[in-house]
Structures are given as C-alpha cells and as structure tokens.
C-alpha positions as CSV (number, residue, x, y, z in Angstrom):
1,M,109.7,97.6,90.9
2,N,107.3,97.7,88.0
3,K,109.7,100.0,86.1
4,Y,112.1,97.2,85.5
5,N,111.8,94.9,82.4
6,I,112.9,91.7,84.2
7,K,112.9,89.7,81.0
8,E,115.1,92.2,79.2
9,L,117.5,92.3,82.2
10,A,117.7,88.5,82.4
11,E,118.6,88.4,78.7
12,K,121.3,91.0,79.3
13,L,122.7,88.9,82.1
14,E,122.8,85.8,80.0
15,R,124.5,87.6,77.1
16,C,127.1,89.3,79.4
17,R,127.8,86.1,81.4
18,N,129.1,84.4,78.3
19,V,131.4,87.1,77.0
20,N,134.9,85.9,76.2
21,L,137.4,88.0,78.2
22,D,139.8,87.9,75.1
23,D,137.1,89.9,73.2
24,V,136.9,92.7,75.8
25,K,138.6,96.0,75.2
26,L,139.6,97.8,78.4
27,E,138.3,101.1,77.0
28,D,134.9,99.6,76.5
29,V,134.5,98.6,80.1
30,D,132.8,100.6,82.9
31,E,135.0,102.0,85.7
32,I,133.3,100.8,88.8
33,T,133.7,104.2,90.6
34,D,131.8,106.0,87.8
35,I,128.7,103.9,88.4
36,K,126.4,105.7,90.8
37,I,123.7,103.8,92.6
38,D,121.2,105.3,95.0
39,R,122.0,103.7,98.4
40,R,118.6,104.7,99.8
41,K,116.9,102.2,97.5
42,P,116.2,98.6,98.7
43,S,118.9,96.2,97.8
44,N,116.9,94.4,95.1
45,E,116.4,97.8,93.3
46,R,120.1,98.7,93.7
47,I,121.1,95.4,92.1
48,L,118.7,96.0,89.2
49,D,120.0,99.5,88.8
50,F,123.6,98.2,88.6
51,I,122.6,95.8,85.9
52,I,120.9,98.5,83.9
53,K,123.7,101.1,84.3
54,T,126.6,98.8,83.4
55,K,127.6,97.7,80.0
56,N,128.4,94.3,81.5
57,P,127.7,93.7,85.2
58,Y,130.2,90.8,85.2
59,I,133.2,92.8,83.8
60,F,134.3,96.2,85.0
61,K,137.4,98.2,85.8
62,V,138.8,99.1,89.2
63,K,141.4,101.8,89.0
64,G,142.0,100.9,85.3
65,K,142.4,97.1,86.0
66,L,140.0,94.7,84.4
67,V,137.9,92.7,86.9
68,R,135.6,89.8,86.1
69,I,133.2,88.3,88.6
70,R,131.7,84.9,88.5
71,F,129.3,83.0,90.7
72,S,129.4,79.3,91.5
73,D,126.3,77.3,92.0
74,T,127.0,76.4,95.6
75,D,125.8,77.2,99.1
76,K,129.0,79.0,99.9
77,T,128.7,82.8,100.3
78,A,131.3,85.4,99.1
79,E,132.1,86.0,102.7
80,D,132.9,82.3,103.2
81,C,135.2,82.3,100.2
82,L,137.0,85.5,101.3
83,T,137.4,84.2,104.9
84,N,139.0,81.0,103.5
85,V,141.4,83.0,101.4
86,L,142.4,85.1,104.3
87,K,142.9,82.1,106.6
88,N,145.1,80.5,104.0
89,L,147.2,83.7,103.5
90,Y,147.8,84.3,107.2
91,R,148.5,80.8,108.5
C-alpha cells in the first residue's frame, strides 16, 4: 500500500465531505457504474482506489440520479440501518 499518498487522500476526503450539494452539477459527477475497481485487491486497497478514481467519493450518480452518502459517528453499521428501514416498511 506504499503507492498511496494517505495524507493527500485524507485531504481529498475532507474537501469532498464538505461540498454543498447545491453547488454540484449533475454532469460533473461520476456515474458509479463507470468506476472500475479490481475486486481481487484487498478491501482496504479497493477503498483507496475508489477514493482516487472518483471526483468526489461522497457524491456520485446511479443511473443518472444524484446520490450522496454520509456516515454518522455511531456504532451502528449500514446493515443495521438498512435492516431497520426494511422492518419499518414491511410492518
């Protein structure tokens, strides 16, 4: 993993995390299906490659629709959150 400049990637993440969605143009955002990551690499390297290959790893398009991801500072996992959403939908 020596090929990655971790400091530079951390700075990119900080910059991208604070982007105002109102300032984002749809045509300037990566289509998620166009981002190719080598699945044979370890998960840490795949994450770093994703950060490098995307303009903004927090904002991308899925079939032309703008998607923004955010992370909370909690112990809940994404799976926990999705499970709760599905339980509430199908009561």
